[in-house]
C-alpha positions in Angstrom: 67.8 82.3 156.1 70.7 83.1 158.2 72.5 80.1 159.6 76.0 79.6 160.7 77.8 77.1 158.4 77.8 73.6 159.6 81.6 73.1 159.3 82.1 74.7 162.7 79.3 73.0 164.5 79.1 69.4 163.4 76.5 68.4 165.9 74.2 71.4 165.1 74.0 70.6 161.4 73.6 66.9 162.2 70.4 68.0 163.9 69.4 70.5 161.3 69.6 67.9 158.6 67.2 65.7 160.6 69.4 62.6 160.3 68.8 62.1 156.6 71.6 60.0 155.0 72.8 60.2 151.5 74.7 57.0 151.6 73.6 53.5 150.5 71.0 51.2 151.9 71.2 51.0 155.7 70.6 47.9 157.8 67.2 46.3 156.9 64.4 46.8 159.4 60.7 46.4 159.0 57.9 48.5 160.4 56.8 47.0 163.7 53.6 48.5 164.8 49.9 48.3 163.8 49.1 49.6 160.4 52.5 48.9 158.8 53.2 46.6 156.0 55.8 44.0 156.6 56.9 41.5 159.2 59.7 42.5 161.6 62.0 39.8 160.1 61.6 41.0 156.5 64.7 41.8 154.6 64.0 43.3 151.2 66.2 43.6 148.2 65.9 43.9 144.4 63.4 45.5 142.1 59.6 45.2 142.7 57.6 43.1 140.3 56.0 44.8 137.2 52.6 46.4 137.7 49.5 44.5 136.6 45.9 45.7 136.6 44.8 45.3 140.2 41.6 43.8 141.6 39.9 44.5 144.8 39.7 42.3 147.9 36.5 40.8 146.4 38.2 39.9 143.2 36.4 42.5 141.2 38.4 44.8 138.8 39.0 48.3 140.2 38.0 51.4 138.4 40.4 52.7 135.7 41.1 55.8 137.9 42.0 53.8 141.0 44.1 51.3 139.0 46.0 54.3 137.5 46.4 55.8 141.0 47.8 52.5 142.4 50.2 52.2 139.5 51.5 55.8 140.1 51.7 55.1 143.8 53.9 52.0 143.1 56.2 54.1 140.9 56.6 56.8 143.6 57.2 54.2 146.3 59.8 52.6 144.1 61.4 56.0 143.6 61.5 56.5 147.4 63.0 53.1 147.9 65.9 54.0 145.6 66.5 57.7 146.4 64.9 58.9 149.6 67.5 60.5 151.8 66.6 58.4 154.9 67.8 54.8 154.9 64.8 53.9 157.2 62.3 55.2 154.6 64.1 53.4 151.8 63.9 50.1 153.6 60.3 50.6 154.6 59.4 51.4 151.0 61.0 48.2 149.8 59.0 46.3 152.4 55.8 47.9 151.2 56.6 47.0 147.6 57.3 43.4 148.5 54.5 42.8 151.0 52.4 39.8 150.4 49.3 42.0 150.8 50.1 43.7 147.5 48.3 46.9 146.6 46.5 47.1 150.0 49.9 47.4 151.7 51.2 49.8 149.2 48.3 52.3 149.6 48.3 51.8 153.4 52.0 52.8 153.5 51.0 56.3 152.7 48.3 56.6 155.4 48.9 59.0 158.3 50.8 57.2 161.0 51.5 54.1 158.9 54.7 52.9 157.2 56.0 56.1 155.7 55.4 58.3 158.7 56.8 55.6 161.1 59.9 55.3 159.0 60.4 59.1 159.1 60.0 59.0 162.9 62.7 56.3 163.1 65.0 58.5 161.0 64.7 61.3 163.5 66.2 59.2 166.3 69.6 60.3 167.6 71.4 57.2 166.4 70.0 57.6 162.9 71.0 61.3 162.9 74.5 60.5 164.0 75.0 57.8 161.4 73.6 60.0 158.7 76.1 62.7 159.6 78.9 60.3 159.3 77.7 59.1 156.0 77.3 62.6 154.7 80.9 63.5 155.7 82.3 60.4 154.2 80.5 61.2 150.9 81.4 64.8 150.7 85.0 64.9 152.0 87.4 63.5 149.4 90.6 61.6 150.3 92.6 64.1 148.3 91.5 67.2 150.2 90.4 65.9 153.6 92.0 62.5 154.2 91.9 62.6 158.0 88.2 63.6 158.1 87.2 61.0 155.5 89.2 58.2 157.3 87.6 59.2 160.7 84.1 59.2 159.2 84.7 55.8 157.6 85.9 54.4 160.8 82.9 55.7 162.7 80.6 54.2 160.2 82.2 50.8 160.8 82.1 51.3 164.6 79.4 51.3 167.3 76.7 53.9 167.9 78.9 55.4 170.6 81.8 55.8 168.2 79.5 57.6 165.7 78.2 59.9 168.4 81.8 60.7 169.4 82.7 61.5 165.8 79.7 64.0 165.6 80.6 65.7 168.9 84.4 65.9 168.7 85.9 63.6 166.1 84.9 65.6 163.1 86.4 68.9 164.4 89.6 67.2 165.5 90.1 65.5 162.1 89.4 68.9 160.4 92.2 70.4 162.4 94.6 67.7 161.3 93.8 68.2 157.7 94.1 72.0 157.9 97.5 71.7 159.7 98.7 69.4 156.9 97.7 71.7 154.2 99.2 74.7 155.9 102.5 73.0 156.5 102.8 72.1 152.8 102.6 68.4 153.3 99.9 68.4 150.6 99.6 70.9 147.7 98.1 74.1 148.9 95.0 75.3 147.2 95.7 78.6 145.5 92.9 81.1 146.0 92.8 84.1 143.7 90.4 87.0 143.3 88.6 85.0 140.6 87.8 82.2 143.0 86.6 84.7 145.6 84.4 86.4 143.1 83.0 83.0 142.1 82.2 82.0 145.7 80.6 85.4 146.2 78.4 84.7 143.2 77.4 81.4 144.8 76.5 83.2 148.0 74.2 85.5 146.1 72.7 83.5 143.3 73.1 79.8 143.8 69.8 77.8 143.4 70.5 75.9 146.6 69.9 77.4 150.0 72.6 75.4 151.8 75.2 76.1 149.1 74.5 79.8 149.6 74.9 79.4 153.4 78.2 77.6 152.8 79.5 80.3 150.4 78.6 83.1 152.8 80.4 81.3 155.6 83.5 81.1 153.5 83.3 84.8 152.9 82.3 85.9 156.4 84.2 88.8 158.0 87.6 87.6 159.1 87.6 84.6 156.8 90.9 83.6 155.2 91.9 82.0 151.9 91.8 78.6 153.7 88.0 79.1 154.2 87.5 79.7 150.5 89.7 76.6 149.7 87.6 74.6 152.1 84.4 75.7 150.3 85.8 74.2 147.1 87.2 71.2 149.0 84.1 70.1 150.8 81.8 73.0 151.8 80.2 73.3 148.4 79.7 69.5 148.1 78.1 69.3 151.6 75.8 72.2 150.9 74.8 70.6 147.6 74.1 67.3 149.4 71.9 69.0 151.9 70.0 70.8 149.2 69.3 67.6 147.3 68.2 65.9 150.5 65.9 68.7 151.3 64.3 68.6 147.9 63.8 64.8 147.9 62.4 64.9 151.4 60.0 67.7 150.6 58.6 66.1 147.4 58.3 62.7 149.1 56.3 64.2 152.1 54.0 66.1 149.8 53.4 63.2 147.4 52.6 60.8 150.2 49.8 63.2 151.3 48.6 63.7 147.7 48.4 59.9 146.9 46.6 59.1 150.1 44.1 61.8 149.3 43.7 60.8 145.7 42.8 57.2 146.4 40.3 58.3 149.0 38.7 60.8 146.7 38.6 58.3 143.8 36.8 55.7 145.9 34.3 58.3 147.0 33.7 59.4 143.4 33.3 55.9 142.0 31.0 54.9 144.8 28.9 58.0 144.2 28.7 57.3 140.5 27.7 53.7 141.1 25.0 54.9 143.4 23.3 56.8 140.6 22.0 53.6 139.1 18.8 52.7 140.8 18.8 55.9 143.0 15.3 57.2 144.0 16.4 60.7 143.3 18.6 60.3 140.2 19.2 64.1 139.8 20.5 64.4 143.4 22.7 61.3 143.0 24.2 62.6 139.8 24.9 65.9 141.5 26.7 64.1 144.4 28.7 62.1 141.9 29.6 65.2 139.9 30.8 67.0 143.1 32.9 64.0 144.0 34.6 63.9 140.6 35.2 67.6 140.7 37.0 67.1 144.0 39.3 64.6 142.3 39.8 67.0 139.4 40.7 69.9 141.7 43.0 67.7 143.8 44.8 66.5 140.7 45.2 69.9 139.2 46.8 71.2 142.4 49.2 68.3 142.4 50.0 68.9 138.8 50.9 72.5 139.4 53.0 71.6 142.4 55.0 69.1 140.4 55.5 71.6 137.6 57.1 73.9 140.2 59.3 71.1 141.4 60.3 70.3 137.8 61.3 74.0 137.4 63.4 73.8 140.6 65.1 70.6 139.5 65.8 71.9 136.0 67.4 75.0 137.5 69.7 72.8 139.6 70.6 70.5 136.8 71.5 73.4 134.5 73.5 75.0 137.3 75.5 71.9 138.0 76.1 71.3 134.2 77.6 74.8 134.1 79.8 73.9 137.1 81.0 70.7 135.4 82.1 72.8 132.5 83.8 75.4 134.7 85.7 72.7 136.7 87.3 71.3 133.6 88.6 74.6 132.3 91.0 76.1 134.9 94.4 74.6 135.6 94.3 75.5 139.3 94.2 72.6 141.7 91.4 74.2 143.7 88.8 73.6 140.9 89.7 69.9 140.6 88.2 69.2 144.0 84.7 70.0 142.8 84.7 68.3 139.4 83.5 64.8 140.4 80.9 66.2 142.8 79.5 68.5 140.1 79.0 65.6 137.7 77.3 63.5 140.3 75.0 66.4 141.3 74.1 67.1 137.6 73.1 63.5 137.1 71.1 63.5 140.3 69.2 66.7 139.5 68.6 65.5 135.9 66.9 62.4 137.4 64.8 64.6 139.7 63.8 66.7 136.7 62.6 63.6 134.7 60.8 62.3 137.7 58.9 65.6 138.2 58.0 65.7 134.6 56.5 62.1 134.7 54.6 63.0 137.9 53.2 66.1 136.4 52.0 64.1 133.4 50.3 61.6 135.6 48.4 64.3 137.5 47.4 65.9 134.3 46.0 62.6 133.0 44.2 62.0 136.3 42.7 65.5 136.1 41.4 64.7 132.6 39.9 61.4 133.9 38.2 63.2 136.7 36.7 65.8 134.2 35.4 62.8 132.2 33.8 61.6 135.3 32.1 65.0 135.8 30.8 64.9 132.3 29.4 61.4 132.7 27.3 62.5 135.6 25.8 65.7 134.1 22.1 65.8 133.7 
């Protein structure tokens, strides 16, 4: 995809990134419309309680399949509460986990138009996008390479919504110019750019696993670009592209998994109800066929989810291995330019390793659910 690098158009990329923040927990807020899961005054912190075998509203034990689905849903919501790029989603997820309505609120959170969707809608608001941009800049621009930009972003985060909007529209570009002028005047050590560094950036532009990193590298090597552009790629462009790629991955898997889990619980309920209806049915053969079709739908749904998670696992593994290689490279050269990426590389490697492990666990869950559903099919055969 051809897109101009966000370094020259701060507001444009703020919109492109959809206001997703990579910083810490934002101000607590609770979902405030029908179908959501917490009171407006809720402030949620800490870990959710350990999972126990759930029971339905009537006090009866749930089916093993539905119990397993709820347990996995809790694990995924907990993961979103800790790592989802949008602060609004993280807070809403904690609220769902802590709701006094328990599993009912947890499953309802995934429903179309309910807690998860509403939180994403909030994250798309202009104020949220502006704040997310400020957070991203503060997280990816180091004090050593971009002190003016980092300081301006930090001030904006502590300021009002208007100050954050001003940073997005003009403040970022102004602070960038101050940092560039200082580097060019020799007030700080200049970043030496050799043919080796240019070749490495060219390799990132062609082969990096992350789309936004490729975009950043291509911008650094665009016609008319100077050594300062390559130095800025090492200084913050690479880190920012990597942050956007991680955000995009986490957002994508969260969106897809919310749909999968909502569908899974619905299909399991249909299958267990159909199987229960076999007992005492006037036409037992027809009832068994209906139950078998219902369990087959669960099986197919689970297998599709398993395959999707295996693909996500492969993507996360490629990123983790890529950043592990960058960590090693950043420790070898003596040039100052490589030191600017070292800490970011280590952080990204750990983040992607975590995503790899999460995808592996999710794929294992969906495989187990597929096996359970096939057992259900076998139980309902003539």
